C-alpha positions as CSV (number, residue, x, y, z in Angstrom):
1,M,-0.2,-0.1,-0.1
2,S,1.3,3.7,-0.6
3,M,2.4,5.9,1.9
4,H,-0.3,7.7,4.1
5,S,-1.2,11.3,3.6
6,L,-1.8,13.6,6.1
7,E,-3.9,17.1,6.8
8,I,-2.4,19.9,8.8
9,V,-3.0,24.0,9.2
10,P,0.5,26.0,8.5
11,K,1.2,26.4,12.3
12,Q,1.3,22.6,12.3
13,L,4.9,23.2,10.0
14,D,6.7,22.6,13.0
15,R,5.6,19.4,14.5
16,L,6.2,17.5,11.3
17,K,9.6,17.1,12.8
18,F,8.2,14.0,15.1
19,L,6.8,12.5,11.8
20,P,8.3,8.6,11.2
21,D,10.6,8.5,8.2
22,N,8.7,7.2,5.1
23,K,5.5,6.9,6.6
24,F,4.1,10.2,4.8
25,E,4.4,11.9,1.8
26,D,1.4,13.9,0.7
27,V,0.7,16.7,3.2
28,F,-2.5,18.3,2.4
29,V,-2.5,22.2,4.0
30,A,-5.8,22.9,5.2
31,F,-7.2,26.7,4.3
32,I,-9.2,27.6,7.2
33,P,-11.7,30.6,7.3
34,G,-9.7,33.8,8.5
35,D,-6.4,32.7,7.0
36,N,-5.1,34.0,3.7
37,Y,-3.6,32.2,0.3
38,T,0.1,33.7,0.6
39,N,0.1,31.8,4.0
40,I,-1.0,28.8,2.2
41,V,1.8,29.4,-0.7
42,N,4.5,29.9,2.1
43,A,3.4,26.7,4.0
44,S,3.6,24.6,0.7
45,K,6.8,26.0,-0.1
46,S,8.5,24.8,3.3
47,L,7.1,21.7,2.6
48,L,8.8,21.3,-0.5
49,E,11.9,22.2,1.2
50,L,11.1,19.3,3.7
51,N,10.8,17.2,0.3
52,Y,7.1,16.5,1.2
53,N,4.5,16.6,-1.6
54,P,2.4,19.7,-0.5
55,I,-1.5,19.6,-1.7
56,P,-3.1,23.0,-0.5
57,H,-6.4,23.3,-0.3
58,I,-8.4,25.9,-2.6
59,P,-11.9,26.4,-0.7
60,A,-14.6,28.0,-3.1
61,R,-16.3,30.2,-0.8
62,T,-12.8,31.7,0.6
63,I,-11.9,33.2,-2.6
64,N,-12.9,36.9,-3.3
65,N,-12.6,36.8,-7.0
66,E,-11.1,35.3,-9.9
67,D,-7.9,37.3,-10.3
68,E,-7.1,36.4,-6.6
69,L,-7.7,32.6,-7.7
70,D,-5.4,32.8,-10.6
71,N,-2.8,34.4,-8.1
72,F,-3.1,31.8,-6.0
73,L,-2.8,29.0,-8.6
74,K,0.1,30.7,-10.3
75,N,2.2,31.2,-7.1
76,L,1.7,27.8,-6.1
77,H,2.7,26.7,-9.8
78,S,5.8,28.6,-9.4
79,I,7.3,27.3,-6.2
80,G,6.7,23.9,-7.9
81,V,3.2,22.4,-6.1
82,K,2.0,19.8,-8.6
83,E,-1.5,19.0,-6.8
84,V,-4.4,20.8,-5.2
85,L,-7.4,19.7,-3.3
86,V,-10.1,22.0,-4.8
87,I,-13.3,22.0,-2.3
88,G,-16.3,24.3,-1.4
89,G,-15.3,25.6,1.8
90,S,-16.7,26.9,5.0
91,P,-20.5,27.1,4.4
92,K,-20.9,30.0,6.7
93,K,-19.2,32.6,4.8
94,Q,-18.8,33.0,1.2
95,E,-16.3,36.1,0.5
96,G,-16.7,36.1,-3.4
97,P,-18.6,34.8,-6.5
98,F,-17.9,31.3,-5.9
99,S,-20.0,28.8,-4.0
100,K,-18.8,25.9,-4.8
101,S,-15.5,23.2,-6.7
102,M,-17.3,23.5,-10.0
103,D,-17.5,27.3,-10.0
104,L,-13.3,27.3,-9.6
105,F,-13.5,24.9,-12.2
106,K,-15.5,26.7,-14.7
107,T,-13.2,29.9,-14.7
108,G,-11.0,27.4,-16.6
109,L,-7.7,28.4,-14.7
110,F,-6.8,25.1,-13.4
111,G,-6.2,24.1,-16.9
112,K,-3.9,26.8,-17.1
113,Y,-1.4,25.4,-14.7
114,K,-2.0,21.6,-15.2
115,F,-2.3,20.6,-11.3
116,K,-3.6,16.9,-10.6
117,I,-6.7,17.6,-8.8
118,N,-7.9,16.3,-5.6
119,I,-11.9,16.7,-4.8
120,A,-13.7,15.5,-1.6
121,G,-15.7,12.7,-0.8
122,H,-18.2,12.3,1.9
123,P,-19.2,8.7,2.9
124,E,-21.4,9.8,5.9
125,G,-23.1,12.3,3.8
126,N,-22.5,16.0,3.8
127,P,-25.1,18.4,5.8
128,D,-24.1,21.3,3.7
129,D,-24.7,19.3,0.4
130,L,-27.8,16.6,0.3
131,D,-26.6,15.6,-2.8
132,S,-22.8,15.2,-2.4
133,D,-22.6,12.1,-3.8
134,I,-24.0,13.4,-7.0
135,N,-22.2,16.6,-7.1
136,L,-19.0,14.1,-6.9
137,L,-19.5,12.5,-10.0
138,E,-20.3,15.5,-11.9
139,K,-16.9,17.1,-10.7
140,S,-15.3,13.5,-11.7
141,K,-17.0,13.7,-15.0
142,W,-15.9,17.7,-15.5
143,L,-12.2,16.5,-14.5
144,Y,-12.1,13.6,-16.9
145,E,-13.7,15.1,-19.5
146,N,-11.0,18.1,-19.3
147,K,-8.2,15.5,-19.3
148,F,-7.3,16.3,-15.5
149,I,-5.6,13.5,-13.4
150,F,-7.9,13.4,-10.3
151,S,-8.1,11.6,-7.0
152,I,-11.3,11.4,-4.3
153,V,-10.2,12.4,-0.6
154,T,-13.0,12.2,2.0
155,Q,-14.2,13.6,5.0
156,W,-12.8,11.4,8.0
157,T,-15.5,8.8,8.6
158,L,-16.5,6.4,11.9
159,D,-18.8,4.4,10.4
160,I,-17.1,1.2,8.6
161,D,-20.2,-0.1,6.8
162,K,-21.5,3.0,5.5
163,T,-18.1,4.1,4.6
164,N,-17.3,0.8,2.7
165,A,-20.6,0.7,0.9
166,W,-20.1,4.0,-0.3
167,I,-16.4,3.3,-1.5
168,L,-18.0,0.3,-3.6
169,K,-21.0,2.6,-4.8
170,I,-18.3,5.4,-6.0
171,K,-15.8,3.2,-7.8
172,N,-18.7,1.4,-9.6
173,E,-20.0,4.5,-10.9
174,I,-16.7,5.8,-12.1
175,I,-16.4,2.4,-14.0
176,K,-20.0,3.0,-15.2
177,R,-19.5,6.1,-16.4
178,N,-16.3,5.4,-18.0
179,L,-14.6,8.4,-16.0
180,G,-11.2,6.9,-15.5
181,E,-9.4,3.4,-14.8
182,N,-7.2,4.6,-11.8
183,V,-9.4,7.0,-9.8
184,N,-7.9,6.6,-6.3
185,I,-9.9,7.0,-3.1
186,K,-8.1,8.2,0.0
187,I,-10.0,7.5,3.4
188,G,-10.0,10.4,6.0
189,I,-9.2,8.5,9.2
190,A,-9.1,10.6,12.7
191,G,-5.7,10.2,14.5
192,P,-5.4,9.3,18.1
193,A,-7.6,11.7,20.1
194,K,-9.3,11.9,23.5
195,L,-12.8,10.8,22.6
196,T,-14.2,14.0,23.7
197,T,-11.9,16.0,21.5
198,L,-12.9,14.0,18.4
199,I,-16.8,14.5,19.7
200,N,-16.2,18.2,18.9
201,Y,-14.3,18.1,15.7
202,A,-17.5,15.5,14.4
203,K,-19.7,18.5,15.2
204,I,-17.7,20.9,13.3
205,C,-17.1,18.5,10.3
206,G,-20.3,17.0,9.9
207,V,-19.4,13.7,11.0
208,S,-21.8,11.6,13.1
209,A,-20.9,11.3,16.3
210,T,-23.4,9.0,17.8
211,A,-21.3,6.1,18.5
212,L,-18.8,8.3,19.9
213,I,-21.0,9.3,22.3
214,V,-22.9,6.3,23.3
215,R,-19.4,4.9,23.7
216,N,-18.6,8.0,26.3
217,K,-21.7,7.5,28.3
218,K,-20.8,3.9,28.9
219,L,-17.7,5.2,30.1
220,S,-17.0,7.6,33.2
221,L,-13.2,8.6,32.4
222,T,-14.4,10.4,29.2
223,K,-11.3,12.5,29.1
224,L,-9.0,9.7,29.3
225,V,-10.3,7.6,27.0
226,K,-8.6,7.6,23.7
227,H,-10.2,7.0,20.1
228,N,-8.0,4.2,18.3
229,P,-7.9,4.3,14.8
230,S,-7.2,0.6,14.3
231,E,-10.8,0.2,15.5
232,I,-12.2,1.7,12.1
233,I,-8.9,1.0,9.9
234,S,-9.6,-2.8,10.7
235,G,-12.8,-2.7,9.1
236,L,-12.3,-1.0,5.8
237,E,-12.4,-2.4,2.4
238,N,-10.8,-1.0,-1.1
239,Y,-9.6,2.0,-0.2
240,D,-6.3,3.1,-2.2
241,Q,-4.9,5.3,0.9
242,L,-5.4,6.6,4.3
243,H,-5.7,10.4,4.9
244,F,-5.1,11.2,8.5
245,F,-6.5,14.1,10.5
246,P,-4.2,14.7,13.6
247,F,-7.1,15.7,16.0
248,G,-5.1,14.5,19.0
249,G,-1.6,15.9,17.6
250,I,1.1,14.9,15.4
251,K,3.3,13.5,18.0
252,E,0.5,11.2,19.1
253,L,-0.2,9.9,15.5
254,T,3.1,9.4,15.2
255,G,3.4,7.3,18.4
256,W,0.4,5.3,17.3
257,I,2.3,4.7,13.7
258,E,5.2,3.7,15.5
259,K,3.5,1.0,18.0
260,K,1.2,-0.1,15.3
261,E,4.0,-0.5,12.0
262,G,7.0,-0.4,13.4
C-alpha cells in the first residue's frame, strides 16, 4: 500500500519533525476561514523544502474573485506545487462569487496550470450538500472530460459499513460512467485523540458522532478514553490510501503509527 497522507494547518509545520520516516509523502494544507492564500503558498513552499508533496486546499467560498484565484494558483505553480485539493469550503461565509468547486473549475484557470486535482468525498453524507455523491460524480465527469488526473479524498469517517458501501458505490459509478480506470480513493481517518476532542471535531466537520457519544456515556473517565484509529481501519475495504487528520496532535499520531506499524 502507498504511504499515508496527512492534513495540517500551516501553524503545525514545526510539528512535522515528529513524523516517522517513510510513512508520509502527501501533506494537505488546510486553508481555514480567516487565513490567507499567501500563508498557504508559504506553507507549501516549506513542505517542498522538507521533501514532502504539498497539496494545498483551494476553498471556493474563501476566494474573493477570479484574479485572486489566478494569483493563488500561479504562485503555487511557480514554487513547484503539482497537486491541489479543490473544495467548497466553509458554508458559513462566502467571500466572493464562488459557492462550490465547480464554480472554480469553470473559470478555466486550473487548465492553465495543469495541477493534479483532488476532490472531496463524504462517505457519511454532507449536511451542507444533500446531493454530495451526485455532485462528486459531476465533478469527476468534468475533470475526466477536461483531461485532468484526479483523486478523491474523503472527510474522516467513523462508520465502517457506510464507508465500505460508499467506496464500492463510487468506484462502480466511475467505472460505469467511463470516468477513468485509476481514480484513487483516499479515506479520511481521525488520528488518536481523546473521545471528547473527537466529538467536538465531529460536530464541526459534519461527521456523525453518535457512536462516540454512546461510548462516552458508558465510560466514566471520558477525558482519559482515547479513540484508536485501528478500530476503524481494520474494518475498511477497497480503499487506496489512508488520509490522517491529527486531531490529537502529530506527536500522538506518530506514536500510534510506530506502535502499530513499527
